[in-house]
Backbone as a ProteinNet text record, in pm:
[ID]
protein_1_A
[PRIMARY]
XXXXXXXXXXXXXXXXXXXXXXXXXXXXXXXXXXXXXXXXXXXXXXXXXXXXXXXXXXXXXXXXXXXXXXXXXXXXXXX
[TERTIARY]
-609.4	-721.4	-716.7	-734	-709	-812.5	-772.7	-849.3	-933.3	-916	-987.7	-1039.8	-946.6	-949.6	-1033.6	-1107.6	-1204.3	-1162.3	-1040.4	-1016.8	-881.5	-858.1	-734.2	-631	-491.2	-432.5	-364.8	-371.6	-300.2	-453.6	-534.6	-623	-773.1	-787.9	-884.2	-1030.4	-987.9	-1103.1	-1178.4	-1294.5	-1364.5	-1314.4	-1291.2	-1271.1	-1346.2	-1475.2	-1565	-1515.4	-1525.7	-1460.7	-1481	-1591.4	-1645.6	-1554.3	-1480	-1403.4	-1287.9	-1285	-1176.9	-1077.8	-1073.5	-1003.6	-905.5	-905.8	-795.6	-669.7	-573	-426	-375.5	-272.7	-230.9	-58.2	-8.1	131.3	68.3	225	200.9	171.9	184.2	138.8	2.4	-72.9	-226.3	-234.1	-127.7	-145.6	-215.9	-324.1	-419.8	-436.3	-430.1	-438.3	-520.6	-591.7	-695.2	-616.9	-667.1	-599.7	-501.4	-590.3	-513.8	-397.9	-404.7	-268.7	-152.3	-217	-109.4	-39.7	-94.8	-54	19.7	-36.2	16.1	105.7	49.1	137.4	235.8	241.1	294.2	374.6	382.4	440.6	440.4	369.5	331.8	397.1	440.6	551	469.4	459.3	416.5	483.6	477.4	551.4	569.2	520.7	526.1	636	635.3	741.7	798.1	779.7	873.4	848.8	727.9	703.6	608.4	607.9	513.3	348.1	280.3	154.5	93.8	-23.5	-122.8	-214.5	-335.1	-476.4	-480	-622.1	-639.1	-766.8	-779.4	-867.8	-1010.7	-1130.1	-1224	-1319.3	-1330.1	-1398.4	-1529.2	-1569.6	-1710.3	-1791.5	-1916.7	-2030.1	-2081.5	-2103.5	-2150.7	-2097.7	-1916.3	-1810	-1829.4	-1829.8	-1839.5	-1938.8	-2087.9	-2159	-2087.3	-1983.6	-1929	-1789.4	-1739.6	-1579.7	-1608.5	-1682.2	-1634	-1529.5	-1544.3	-1448.5	-1398.8	-1316.7	-1253.4	-1315.9	-1377.8	-1412.4	-1330.6	-1195.3	-1128.9	-1033.8	-1031.2	-988	-864.2	-744.5	-594.3	-540.2	-467.7	-448.3	-255.2	-228.5	-31.1	-39.7	32.3	51.1	165.9	204.6	278.8	234.7	226.5	131.7	224.2	139.9	217.6	292.3	388.2	496.7	391.7
1300.8	1385.6	1376.2	1491.6	1512.3	1421.7	1394.9	1301	1383	1482.6	1577.5	1511.2	1506.7	1393.8	1495.8	1423.4	1519.8	1587.9	1557.6	1622.6	1685.3	1737.4	1810.7	1694.4	1642.1	1538.2	1548.1	1694.8	1748.8	1698.7	1834.9	1836.2	1737.4	1672.4	1580.6	1700.5	1801.8	1917	1863	1882.9	1823.8	1942.4	1887.3	1967.3	1935.8	1965.6	1912	1947.7	1911.4	1966.6	2114.9	2168.4	2306.5	2409.2	2360.4	2438.1	2511.7	2635.5	2764.5	2734.9	2622.7	2680.7	2512.2	2446.2	2344.6	2337.7	2303.5	2353.9	2206.6	2212.5	2043.5	2079.2	1952.6	1943.3	1873.2	1890.8	1793.7	1661.4	1606.4	1459.2	1440.7	1579.7	1580.1	1538.9	1525.2	1587.3	1741.3	1676.8	1780.1	1854.9	1998.8	2046.8	2188	2175.6	2292.2	2443.2	2558	2703	2700	2698	2748.4	2621.2	2517.7	2431	2455.1	2469.9	2510.5	2627.4	2712.6	2884.8	2914.9	2819.7	2835	2758.1	2618.1	2498.6	2522	2484	2409.6	2533.4	2647.6	2711.2	2772	2670.6	2690.7	2552.1	2425.4	2362.9	2206.6	2158.4	2033.5	1938.9	1855.2	1797.5	1669.8	1606	1524.7	1447.6	1548.6	1564.1	1682.5	1801.2	1889.5	1993.4	1967.6	2024.5	2192.9	2280.3	2368.3	2322.3	2408.8	2416.4	2542.5	2447.4	2564.1	2528.3	2647.5	2636.9	2492.5	2452.1	2313.3	2336.3	2320.7	2395.3	2327.6	2403.7	2373.3	2289.5	2143.6	2125.7	2104.9	2186.7	2200.5	2128.7	2146	2066.8	1970.7	2007.2	1894	1812.8	1853.4	1760.9	1640.2	1676.8	1594.4	1468.6	1496.4	1376.9	1263.2	1316	1180.2	1146.2	1218.9	1221.9	1259.2	1185.8	1263.8	1280.2	1296.3	1319.1	1219.4	1202.1	1125.8	1088.6	980.8	963.9	902.4	844.2	813.5	927.2	923	1005.7	971.8	1071.2	1044.2	1134.6	1065.6	1138	1126	1169.7	1139.7	1061	967.8	893.2	972.8	1091.9	1165	1268	1342.5	1495.4	1593	1704.1	1780.6	1888.7	1962.9	2028.8	2134
-2606	-2548.8	-2381.3	-2354.8	-2180.1	-2119.5	-2003.9	-1880.5	-1884.1	-1809.5	-1719.3	-1607.1	-1530.9	-1391.4	-1300.8	-1234.6	-1150.6	-1012.1	-980.6	-852.3	-831.7	-709.8	-693.6	-651.6	-686.6	-623.8	-509.8	-448.9	-330.5	-181.7	-227.1	-116.9	-149.8	-253.2	-309.5	-322.9	-386.4	-356	-525.4	-526.1	-649	-762.8	-880.7	-1030.4	-1130.6	-1131.6	-1237.7	-1383.6	-1497.8	-1614.1	-1682.5	-1599.2	-1654.5	-1537	-1438.9	-1373.3	-1403.7	-1385.4	-1460.5	-1292.4	-1186.6	-1128.8	-1136	-1238.7	-1233	-1314.6	-1252.9	-1282.1	-1356.8	-1462.7	-1500.4	-1559.2	-1557.6	-1601.9	-1776.1	-1801.1	-1917.7	-1923.5	-1758.3	-1748.2	-1747.3	-1718.1	-1698	-1539.1	-1410.5	-1287.5	-1248.8	-1164.1	-1186.7	-1028.4	-1033.6	-872.5	-913.8	-770.9	-764.3	-755.1	-828.6	-844.5	-689.9	-546.4	-457.8	-391.2	-448.6	-394.2	-515.2	-676.4	-743.2	-721.1	-707.3	-671.2	-535	-407.7	-283.6	-214.1	-255.3	-168.8	-294.9	-420.2	-536.8	-590.4	-590	-672.1	-830.2	-882.5	-996.7	-1080.3	-998.1	-995.2	-980.7	-1082.3	-1041.3	-929.8	-827.9	-742.3	-756.9	-905.6	-960.6	-1047.4	-1128.6	-1228.7	-1252.6	-1150.6	-1196.5	-1279.5	-1355.1	-1497.9	-1432.3	-1505.5	-1507	-1473.6	-1440.5	-1412.9	-1518.4	-1585.6	-1652.7	-1615.4	-1648.6	-1625.9	-1742.5	-1666.7	-1782.6	-1869.1	-1967.4	-2075.6	-2055.7	-2068	-2069.1	-2162.4	-2161	-2287.6	-2295.8	-2427.7	-2423.4	-2395.4	-2327.3	-2292.8	-2406.3	-2483.8	-2602.1	-2656.8	-2597.7	-2680.1	-2535.2	-2395.3	-2269.5	-2310.5	-2398.3	-2396.5	-2462.9	-2604.7	-2621.1	-2571	-2535.7	-2523.9	-2329.1	-2263	-2101.5	-2005.1	-1894.5	-1830.4	-1760.6	-1729.8	-1611	-1468.7	-1426.4	-1298.9	-1217.5	-1235.8	-1168.4	-1067.6	-955.9	-841.1	-875.7	-848.9	-818.9	-679.6	-583.8	-455.2	-432.3	-402.4	-403.9	-254.5	-322.7	-180.8	-65	-122.3	-4.4	10.1	136.9	122.5	-15.5	-42.5	-81.5	-6.4	-72.7	42	73.2
[MASK]
+++++++++++++++++++++++++++++++++++++++++++++++++++++++++++++++++++++++++++++++

């Protein structure tokens, strides 16, 4: 099950579970749409994989399977 991380790893923008501006790679690295498209060109800076829109978990499912609250940011600035 996806973690649904709460923020962009580059700019720390909030990305709530219902956000349609969250992008992820196959390792669930999470970025906002602006960073994913503009700064990263659709490629994850951590693993080199492609970034795709993160699916939205239905609100009813968040009750029993909530999104992560752990914020992750990169040790090094995004390109």
